[in-house]
N, C-alpha and C positions, 0 to 999 in steps of 0.2 A: 390830476389837473392842477395847473398853477393857480395861485390865490394872491390876492392883494388886499391888505388892510389900509384904510385911509380915513380921513374925515374926523379925526379926533386928536387928542393929545397922545403922542407916542414917545414914551421915555425909555431909553435904551439901557440905562445903567452902564453905558460905555463912556468914560470920561473924555475920550477923544471925539465922540459924536453923541452927546447926551439926548438929543431930540432930533427926530425926523418926521416928515409929513406922511410917509407911506413905507410899508414893508411888503416885499414880494417873497413868496414861498414857492419852492419847487421840491417835489419828492420829500416833503416833511422837514426840509431845512430852509434857512433864510438864504435867499438868492440875491436880493437887491434891497438897497435902502436909499432914501432920498426924497426928492419931490414926487408927486404922483405921476408926472410926466416921465421922469427918469426911471421909475420902477416899472411903469407900464411898457416902456420901450424894451426893458430887459426881460419881460416875460411874454408868454404866448398872448396872442390877441384875444383868445377866448378865455383868459384867466378869470376865475370867479372873483367877484369884487365884493368886499365886505366894508360897508360904510359904518364907521363907528358912531356916527350921528352925535359927535361932540363928546363922547365918552373917552375914557383913558385906557390905553393899552400899555401894559408893563411886561417885563420878563415874568414868566410864571413864578409864583412864590415857592420857595424852597425851605423845607424844614429839615435841618440836619440831624434832629434827635426826635424820634417818635417810634410808635409801635402799632401801626394799623392792624396787623395780623394778630398780635397779642391783644389789642383792644377787642377784636372780633371774638376771640376765645374767651376773654374775661367778662364781657358784657352780654354775651348771647344767651338766649333761652337755654336753661331755666334759671339763670342767675336773677336774684331779686334786688332791685335798686332801692337802697335806703339812704341815698345821699341827702344831706341837709337841705338841699334846694327843694326836695319833695317832702321830706320828713324832718321837720326843724328841731325836734327835741329828742333826747336820748330815750325818754319814756315812750314817745311815739314809735321809735325804732323797735323797742321791746314789744310793744303792742302789735306792730306789723309782723314781727316774728311769730308771736303767739297765733295771730289770725291765719297766717300761712300754714302754720303747723296743724291747725284744726282741720284744714282742708286737704292735707297731704295723706297719701297712702302710708300705711305703717311701714317703717323702713326706708322711705324715700329720703334721699340725701338732699338737704336744703342748704343752699349757699346764698348768703346775703353780702351785698357789696356796698361799701360807701360809708362805713362808720367813721365818724370825724371828731376827734377829741377837741378840735378848735371850733367847730361850727355847730356841733349838736349840743344845744343848751342842756346843762345838767348831766353831761357825760361822766360816767364812771367806767372803768374797765370791767367788762362783763365776766364774771367768774364762770367756771365750768358748771358749778351747781345751779347758777341762775339760768343758764342756757338749758340745762336739764329740766328745770321746772317749766320753762317755756315750751319745750318740745320733748316730752318724755318718751315719745314713740318714734323719734326721727333723729338721725345724724344731722347736726347743725354746725356750720362754719359761718363766721362773720368776718369779713376782710375790711381792713381800714381803707379809707378813701385814698390814702397815699400809696396803697398796694404793698407796703412793706411789712404788714403785720396781719395775723390771722388768729382768732380765738375759736376754740372748738369745744363741743360738749362730749360727754362720756360715750354716747352712742357713735359719734364720729371717730373717736379713738378706735373703737372696735371695727368700724366699717373700713378704716384705713390701715388696719393692722398695726397700730401703734401701742406700745406698752412702755414699762419703765425702762427698758433697754434701748429705747430710741436715742439715737445720736444725730445731732443736726449735721447736715453737710457743711463743707468748708464755707466759711462766710456767714453761716446761719447761727441763730440762737434759739433756745427753747427754755421757757420758764415752767417749772413744775408747781403743781398744787401741793397742799398740805399732805396729800396722800402719796406723793412722789410721782404721780402720773402727769404727763405733759398737758399743758393748758394754753399757753400763748406761744406762738411761733413767729419768728421775725426773719427778714432777709431770705436767704436761700431755703431756709427751713420752711417758710411760708410759701414760697414758690414751688418747692417740691410737693407740698401737700396740694397746692392748686393744680399742679400737673396730674396728680392722681384723680382728682375730681373731674377735671376737664376731659380726661381720657374717656369718661363715660358718655360724652356727647357724640352724636352721629356726625360723620364727615360732611353730610349734606347741610346740617344745621350750621356747622362752622363756615362752610363756604358761603351760605346765604348771609350770615352775619358779616363776613369779610366784605362781600359786596356792599352792604349797608355802610360799613365804615369807610370804604373807598369813596362812597358818595359823600360822606361828611367832609373828607379832605378836599374833594373837588369843589364842593359848595363853599368851602372856606377860601378858595382861590389857589390852592396848592397844586403844582404840576409835578413836583418831586418831593419825596420825603424819604425817611430811612426806616428800616426795621432794625433797631439797635439793640435787640436782645433776642435774636433768633435761637430757638432751642436747637441743640445739635440734632441733625437729621431731618429738620423741618424744612430746609431750603428747597428740596426737590418738590415737596407738596406745595409750598408757596409759589414757586416758579410755575408749576403746572397750572395753578389757579390763575395766575396773572396772564399767562399766555393762552388761556381758554377763550378769550375774547379780546377785541381791540382795547388796548390798555390806556385808561384815562389818567394814570398816575405812575410815574417812574418811582421805583423803590430801590434803595441801596441797603444791602444787608451787612450786619455785624453780628457774628455768632457769640452767644453768651458762653463765657468760659470760667464760670465760678470755680469749677472742680479741676481745671487744667485739662490735660489730654489733647489729642489731636483735633483739629478742626475737621468737621465731617464732610466738607466739599473742598475742591481744589480752589486756590487763589483765583479771583476773578471769575468764579462760577456764574453762568448766566450771560445776560446781555444788558443793553441799555434800558430795557423794561424792568429787569431785576438783576442786580449783580452783587455778589458777596465780596467785599474788599477788606473787612476788618474783623477784630474781635473786641469784646466788651467785658470789662471787669467792674465789680462794685467794691470800691475800697471802704465805703461806709453806707449809711442808710438814708433816712428821711429826717429832716429837721422837725417834721410834724409828728414823728414817732419818738423823737428823742435819741435816736441811735446814730448820731454823727459826732465826730471827735472835735471838740472845741477847746480853745484856750480859756475862754470865760465861760462860767457855768450858766445853765438855764436859770431863769427866774424861779423862785419858789412860790407857788400859788395853787389854787384849786385845780386849774387846768393841768399844770405840769405834774403835780403830786398825785392827784386822783384820776383825772381824765386820761393822762398818759402813763401813770404808774411809775414816774421817775423817782429815784432817791433824791433827797435834798442836795442842792449844789451840784447837780449832775453835769459832767462834761462829756458824757457819751463815750463812744468807743469807735475804733476802726474795725472793719470786718476781717482784715488780713494783717499779718505781721509785715513789718517793712521788708524783711528778707523774702517772704513768700510773694509779696507783690512784685518786687524786683525780678524774682525768678520767673514769674509768669510773663511780665512785660518783655523781658529779654527773650524768652522763648519765642513769643509770637512776632515780635519785631524781627528777629533773626530769620523767620520763615517768610517774611515779606508782607505780613498783615499790618494794616493800619491799626494803631492802638487807640482805644477809647476807654477812659476810666471814669466812673461815676464818683464824685467827691464833693461833699457839701461842707464839712467842717474844715476850719483853717489848719488844724493840725493834720488832718487827712491830706489836705492839698499839699502841705509841706512834704509829706511822705511820697505822694505821687510825683512831685517835681524832683525829689531826690532820685526816685527810680528812673524817671525820664533822663535826667542829667547823666546818670551813670551809664545808661544804655547808649545815649548819644556819644558819650566819651569812648565807649568800647566798640561800637559798631559803625562802620563807615557808610553802609547802605541801609537807609531807613525810609520806608514809604510813609511819609508824613502827609499833612501835618499831624503830629501827636495831639491828641485831644483830651480835654477835661470837660466832664458833663455836669451841668447845673451851676457849680461854683458859687454856692449861696454865700458863704462867709469868707470869700477870698479877700486877703488883705492887699494894700497897695504895693507892698514890696513883693508879694507873690505874683502880682500882675506884671511887674517889672521883670522878675525872674522868668516868667513864662515867655514874655516877649523875646528876651535874650536867647532862650532856648528854641524859639520857633514854635512854641506850644499854643494852641488856640482853645478858646472856651466857647461852649454853647450855653447860653443862659436861659433859665427857666423863669421868664418874666411873669407869667400869670400867677406865680407865687404871691407877688405883690398885689395883683388884682383881686384874688380870692381870699387870701389869708394875710393880707398886709397888717390889719389891725391886731390880729392875733399875734403875729410876729412881734409887733411893737409893744403891745400892752401886757402880754402874758408869757411869751417864750424867751425873747432875746433882749428886750428893752429898746428904747427909742434910738440910741446911737447905732446899735448893731442892725436894726431894721432899716434905717436910713441907708446903710451900705449894703444891704442884702441884695444878692445878684448884681454886683457892681458893673453892669455893662457899660455905663457912661464913662467910668474911669478907664476901662480896657480899651474902649474905642478911641478916646482922646489920646491915649498913649501909643496907638498905632496897631493894636491887635485887630485881626480880621475876625470879628465876632459873629455869632449867629444867635437867633432866638428860637425857642420852641415851646410847645404847649404840653409836651410829654403825654399825649394820649396813650393809655386810657385814663390817666389821672385827671386831665381836663380835656375837653373836646377841642379838636383843631380849630384854631381861630387866629388867622394872621393879623386881623385888624386889632384884636386885643393886644397882641404883641407890639404893633405899631403904636398903639395908644399908650401902653405902659412905658415903652422906651422913650416917648416924646413928652410924657406928662407925669409919670410915676403916680398916677391916680388909681385908687382902688375902686372896686364895684360900689362901695358905699360913699365914695366921693372924697375920701382923704388923700392928701398928697404925702407920700412917704419917700423921702430921699430926693429932694428936689435937685441936689447937686449931681445926681446920676442921669439926669435928663440929657438926651441927645437931640440933634436936629433930624428933620424928616429925611434928609439925604442919607445920613449915616444909618438911620433905622431901616430905610429901604434897601441899602447895600447888605444889611444883616439878614434880610429876608430873600435876597436874590443872589448876587454874584459872590458875596463872602460866604454865605451858606453853601453855595455850589463848590467853593474852594475847600471848605471843610469836608465835603463828600468826594473830593478829588474828581469833580465833574465840571470845573469852571472852564474847561476847554470845549464843553458841549452845551452847557446851559447857563443860566444865571444872568445873561445880558443879551440884548438883541444886536447881534453881530453876524455878518455874513459867514455862512458855513456852520453855524450853530443850529441845534434843533429849534424848530418853530414852536416853542412852548411859551404861551402868553397867559396872562391874567387880564381880564377886562373889568374895570371898575366904573361905577356910576359917575365919578368925578375924579379930579386930579388930587391925590393926597398932598402934593407939594403946595397946592393952593388952598388947602383946608386948614382951618383952625384945629390945632392939635386936640383940643377938647371935643371936637366934633368928628374925629376920625371914625368913631364907632357907628356914625350915621351913614358912612359910605356903604354901598352895596357891591358884592361881588356878582357881576352879571353873567360871568361864565369863564371857562378856561379853554385853552387850545393846546393840544399835545401833538407834536409831530405834524402840525398843520391841520389836525382834525378837531372840530368842536367836540368837547367831552360831554356836553349837554345841548339840548336844543334851546339855547338861550335867545332871548329877544333883546334888541338894542333900543327899541322904541319905548 
């Protein structure tokens, strides 16, 4: 049946026609725009009418970088949540591990998620011996909140079949204890261990957790997101889960290619509910773990030296050599895949831009835009160079919201923190940027992204990097049409234009008329995907 939305503020994100009074839908796509009379004449007489009752309708929010399926795997039962929001001190984390171990069956593998060197008061790196003492009868692993590191005990080594001969996969690192046995795993080594643990979970539990996470994205107003680290071979499972019911969230896939090799599905596998278009590499790690490659060293203090275990004056490292990064980028670009590379440190970003420039010079057919993910310590000259190359950035703005004070006071210093994730500079210079929450590290929340983009205000109320603030128009573009451009879907989503999918987000009020400091007070009332309500929302 045809459908008409009217009776509220409708912002299209189309500069040629930024505002209309009504939108008409037919067969899941936008059929007509204009006044209510114009749209009514273009649609069937019995078209369903939805009165917005003064609320605001926007193109559905788009998140160009996220991991809904990975979130479902990483956070589902039996993983134990020890994030600082629930367990504020390191000592409390240890006590929670001890309590869980006393209730566990002998030999039961216990996995704890959310250890945070920046937010857990009194944090020290847990030794293997300390974890042995907490759970003498159980394998134990505790993963950092940034997902880039894992600490394990002696029983976990045995359960995972790891001994002194263990070699980290490409891009990973492992730290050995005094006895020569592995103790701390980072990057691909951490994820490889995680895959071994997650394989113990039943498919039914994973599917149920996936549905829960889809609901989190929908509740946050997203109608399209990405799965930007699909494990090889997982796309068929993911596609089947998505197609098992009417889909409330479009997902664009990028296969993780840390180890190289062939992509496990054909280019453009799937459809507009789930389509695989790219590959993903990690050129460095997490600022919060200390394994990103920087020009200026981390600060030396209790947090960096003991909580994170960094050596004095650390400048981190890259995961890959410059030549290996180029080799992998050249391979996948030549095969038609869109390329996405995770890079936080400015020296790493130089390396990525070098690889991209070389590939663009050598190859005439490139499915762009080439992407860099997160871009925490990106310099002004690097932004200029990226724009010249046609490279785009997806910025992880909740870093400022949740960890802004830690970045400023303990990790990087005031100047570097003020420029961290420099989305304002990139936008003003003309880059088509996007913002993301990087679930499972933080929960999906488009309004947090809007708020940080337009205020640079942290959860605790500090303003860090006022010069990186953008206006609401630019921020909305980064969550709609420009994010869709990064996903190569701007011809189908991201703005309200005739012929595009009828994917909308409905807010309680107009963000363009809202004080930026009050954007977090807005409510997501519901979303529409392909003309269908994704939830039974009420407008009254």
